[in-house]
N, C-alpha and C positions, 0 to 999 in steps of 0.2 A: 562443585556446582557452579556453572556460569551465572553471572549476574546480568540481568537484562533491565534496561530502563526504557519504558514505553512512554513516549511523549504524546499526549492526547489519548491516553489509554482508557478513558471513560466512555468513549464512543462505542459503536457496535463492534467494530473489528477488535478494538482493544479489549473489550469484555470477553469476546469469544477466545482470544488468544490467552488472556490471563487465566481463564477457567481451565483451558486445556493444557497449558504449559507450566502451571505453577508447581506441579509435582516434580518437574525435571529441572526447573530453573528458579533462581532467586529473583523475583520480579519487583521492581519499583515502578509506580505509575506517577507521571507528572501531568497534572491537569488543573484547570481552574475550578472544577467541581469535585466533590468527594464522592466516590462511588464504591470504595473498598478501603480496607485498612492499609493497603500498600500505597495510598495516594499521598504525594507531596504536592501541596497547593502552590502553583506558580503560573504566571502568565508567560507562555512560550514565545510571545511576540516582544518580550522584554529581555534583551540579551543578558543583563546581569541577573535577573531572576532565574532564567533557565540555567545559566552557568552555575549558580549557587545551589540549585535544586538537584542537579545531576550527581548521584553518588560517585565518589572518587574511585571506587573499586568496580565501576561498571565495565563489563566486557563488551557488550553490544547495546547500541541505542537503536530503537525502532521508532520511527517518526510517523505519526498517524493523524496529524491535525486535520480537522474537517469543519465545515459550516454549512448551513442552509443557504441555497443560492437560487436566484431567479434566472441567471444567465442573460440578463438584459444589459447589453454593452453600454447603454446610455445611463445606467444606474451608477452615478458617481460614488455614492456612499458605499454601495456594495463593492465597487472596484477598490476603494481604499481599504476596506476590511479584508478583502481577498488578498490584496497586496501584502498586508501585514501577516496573514495566516499562511498563505501558500508561497510567499517569497521571503519576506523578512524573517519569519521563524525558521525557515530552512537554512538561511545563512547563519543565523545565530546558533542553531543546533550544530551545524557542521563546524563552525568556528569554535564553539565550546568544546566539542569532541576533540578537536585538534589541540586546544589549549590544555586539556586534561589528559592527553595521551591515550585516548580511547581508540582502539584499533579497528573497530568495525561499526558501520552504520547501515541499517536497512531502511531505505526510504520508500514509503508508500506513495508511488506515483499513480497514474490513472490511465485507463484505456482511452480517455478523452484526448490524450496527446495525438491520437491518430483517428479521431472519430469522423473525419471527412471521408474516410475510406470505408465507412460502415453505415448501413441503414437498417434499422429494425433488428439489429443483431446479425445481419448478413454482410459479409465482405463484398464490396463493390469491385474488387480487384480480380475476381475470378480465381482467387487462391486465398489462403490464410494471410492476413496482415502480419508482417514480421517486424522485429525491432530494427531491421536494416532499412525499412521504408522511411522516407523523409517525413518527419512529423507534419501533420496537417490537422488543425483543430477548428472546431466551430465556435469556441467560446474562450473567454479570458481564463477560465479555470484550467483548460488544457494548455494554454500558453504558459501560465505560471508553473504548472507541473513540469513541463518540459524545461523551462528555465532553471528550475530547481534540480532537475536531473543533470543539467550542465554544471551547476555548482558542485554537485557530487563528483563529477568528472574532474573538475579543477582541484578539489580538495584531495582526491585520490592521487592525482598527478603530482601535486606540490607537497603533500605531507606523507604519502604512502599508506594512508588508512584504507582499509577495504571498504568499498561502497557497493551495495547491491540495491538496484532499483527494481521494485515490483509494480508493474502496471496492472492495478487491481481491476478485476471484472466486477460483476454485481454481487454484493454481499448484503444479505438481509437476515434479520433474526428469524422471521417466519418464512422459511424456504418454500414450503408447500403452498402456502397462501400466495406468495409472489409468483410461483410457477403457474398457478391457475389464473392469476389476475392479468399477467402481462406476457405477451408472446415473446418479446425480446429476451426476457429473463431465461427462457428455456435454452437459449443459445449462449448467453453471456454469464450465467451463474458461476460464481466461485463458491463452492460448497464450504461449509464449516470445516469438514474433514480435510479438503484440499487446501484451504486457507492455512490451517494449522500445519499440515504436512509441508507445504511450500515454504512457509515462514521458518519452520525448523530446519529445512534443507538450507535456507539462506543463512541461518545462524551457524550451522556446522560446516558449511562449505569452506574450502581453501581457495576458491576463486577470488582473485583480488578485486576485480571490478566486473560488473555485468548488469544488463537490463533485460528483464524477463516479463512476458505477459503471464498474469496469474489468473487462470480460468480453468474450470473443470473440463473433463474430456467429453464435452457435450457434442451431440450431432450438430453439424453446421455451425460450430463455434467460429467466430470471425478471426480469431488471433491464433497464431502458431505457438505451440508449446514445445517445439523441437529442441530449442536451446535450453529450455528448462529441464528436459529429460537428459540431455547429453552433458550439460555443464553443471547443473545443480544436482543431478542424479535423483530427480524426483519425477515420477510419472503420475499425473493426475488420475484419480481412481473413480470419481463419481461421474455418471452420465445422467443428465436430467430426464432423458427418454425412459431410462430404466426406472427412475424414481417415480415417474408418473404412471408407468405401467403397473408397478407394484401397488401404488395407491388405488388405481382403478380396480385391482383384483382384491383389495382388502375388504 
């Protein structure tokens, strides 16, 4: 049984993954708060703490840190906190993995790396946005996520570890509520089923390095999943239009 360490595993995505994958993988969560018996308490923005917290027999690290944000570029306090969480912790995680000889990291990046190409969940390019498009972001969060992707590239190149970046779409606990509340979500949702399926594909793939949009197969989705299908061998299964139609008929 492969051993996973999920850094930031007490958030929404971490809880979904832990519940779905715990029967197939041995999972340890590293977080500042305790949400399950698998949690090791540590501050992932402190290199020594995260290094000591990672089990030595880890096969795959999944990095999921997140925080609440206003996206106000003039908010200096928020910038410093974001820099610690979305930049500093990324470096400490990659460096700790390299020091420990861990051979794979799955980094939860964001669709905000290219959000200048999208409005209301619709691509402004006249086609799906791809991972080959030059990053263009509206906020510091997207900048730091792309910078961390570049760290992953460097650690892959210099240490040989496998690094898979997943540019996550919209993940919420209450999918149906979010679909009825916000039009963008109908296009950008990454369903629980596809989140788990894509993450498992990233865990099991032999691809040494790659960046992929993680979104369900929704009508008018803004991002391409073609390389997800061809390289990770995962085909997103959920379509929000079908979910809403089934709800209306219920």
